[in-house]
C-alpha positions, 0 to 999 in steps of 0.5 A: 820802841821796841814795839817788837821790832826783832829782839836786841839786847842788852835793854837800854833802860833810861829810853825804856823808862822815857818811852813809858812815861809817855806810855803813862801819858798818853794813857792820862789824855785818853782818860781825858778824852773819854770820862772828862765832861767838857771833852766830851761836851767838845771843849778844846782843853786849848782854847784860852776862851774857855779853858782853864791852868790845870785843863790845858796843862793837862793836855800840853803835857801828853804832847811829848808823848808822840814825836817821843814814841815815834823818835824812840822807833827809829833808835830800836830800829837803828840797834835792831839794824846793827845785829840783822842784816839790813836787807831782814830788818827792811822786810821786816819793816815793811810788815810791822808797819802794813800790820800797824795800819790794819790794826789802826783801821780794824782793832783800834778803830773798834776800840776808840769808836765802838763799832765798824760802821766807819762813819769817821775813820781817822788816820790817826798816831799807829797809821803815822807811824805804821806808814813811817816804818815803810819808808824806812824800810828803804830809807836805812839803805843810804848813807847816814850823811844822806839820811841826817839831810833828809830828817832835817830838811822834814822836820826844819822845811816842812812849815815853809810849805804851810802857805799852801795849805789851804784850800784842800781840794778834795781830789788825789792831789788833795789828798796826797798833799793831806796824807804830807802835809796838812790835817784834813777830812774827806767826805764820802758821802754823807755818813762816811768821813776819812780824817787824815789826823796825822800828816806823815812828813814830819814823823817821818824825819822824827823817825828819821833822827831817831835813827841817827840818834841810836848811833849816840848808843855804840860801844865806842860811845862813852858815858861821859860822850855820851851824857855830855852829848844828851845834854847839849842836845837838849840844851840847842833845842830848848834854846833855839825853841826860846828863839825862834817863838819869842819873834814869832819867827817861823816854825809854827804858823800859830803864833804866840800872843800876849794873853788875859793873864800873865799865867795865859800868856806863858801857856799860850807861848808854848801851845805849839802844832801838833797837827803836823808838829811844827818844828818849834814843837819837835823841838820843844818835846824832844829837848826836855826828852834828851835832858831826861835820858842825860839825867837817868841813865843810871837810875834804877829803883822801885818807880824804875821798874815800875815806869820800865815795864810798859816801856818794853811792851808799848805796842800791847799797852796801847790796845790794851788801855784803848779798851780799858779806857772804853771798858770803865768809860761803859762801866760809869755811863750805865751806873748813871743812868743812861742806855744804849739809844743815848748812844752816836754811832756816829762819834769818837770815843765811845759816842758818849752824849753831851752832858755825859762826863766828870770833871778833871779830879776823876779823870785823875783819879780814873787814869791812876788806876787804869795804868795800876790795873794795866801794869799788871797784864803789862809786867806778865807779858814783858816776863813772856817775850822774854822767855819765849821767842815765838815770830808773831810777839814781834806785831805785839 
């Protein structure tokens, strides 16, 4: 993830391409949140009692976004650490991380909700990335072998603690447990709730592994060696995922079961836990990412260049896409006869009422239009960053 972490050139096109692709997919999920009739009505797209195949896959494919994004964030930290003193990188990670946390509860919160009443404050992916960066500020001083052990234990071992998740007490101990391991809603009063949406432990582990992964792109690693290593990593993750998932052995407390149809049974098999990311979720998403990097390192063309633009300005894109989607939702909302009085200020996704929304086909059309619109400001900002070296560019 570049995301403004100081400038490191030359850029690796396949990493920008992968990051750009997951940014585009992320927008699909958020378009579904704001536009889809079923989502606004509160239906879970992964619930087999109410979903259908296309809707399930629309949600499921976006599972690849967060782990790949966080993993590549760690990779970019590694790249910078090879060019800058660790003390400088560490200081930046602290300030950058705290900046992301602040934006999560202000600018980004307003983009999701449309007000700053804080009736329901959720700590989501940007908060998790910011916190992980703060931890990375200290961890980067450790030897790589120690970092690997920590990252391995966080990713492979955190599911062993699932049995301690319930019940979560509303005290400091419960709060800390939720911060690091399990989702939970904490009640301040009758109208103000705090939701820990992205518990930290596995995300820190994923960022750590991404940091170590950067060694694979060092000057002493040939393309052939990197290609073979990426293939081995990808296939190992996928095979391990299948082996563990088949018998519901370990790595995800959300077991798969034979469903009413063979298609739903397959979907149940790949329906792993995102909050927090289980071991099987990480294997399922990062495995194909390694294969993608192996096969696309030498890709070049118009489509690749289009997608790569988003991967070079991910945080700028992230903020912009939330507000653009929200604005488009408001245009549809008012054009279909609703008024401001129909909004619920206590709800996420603009507070749109049940009954508002469009079917899945229109969600895809709106998503495609939003991506095309976003290309132009993102392309401009990418060019601006390449021509300038202002300090504040590292924070946007």
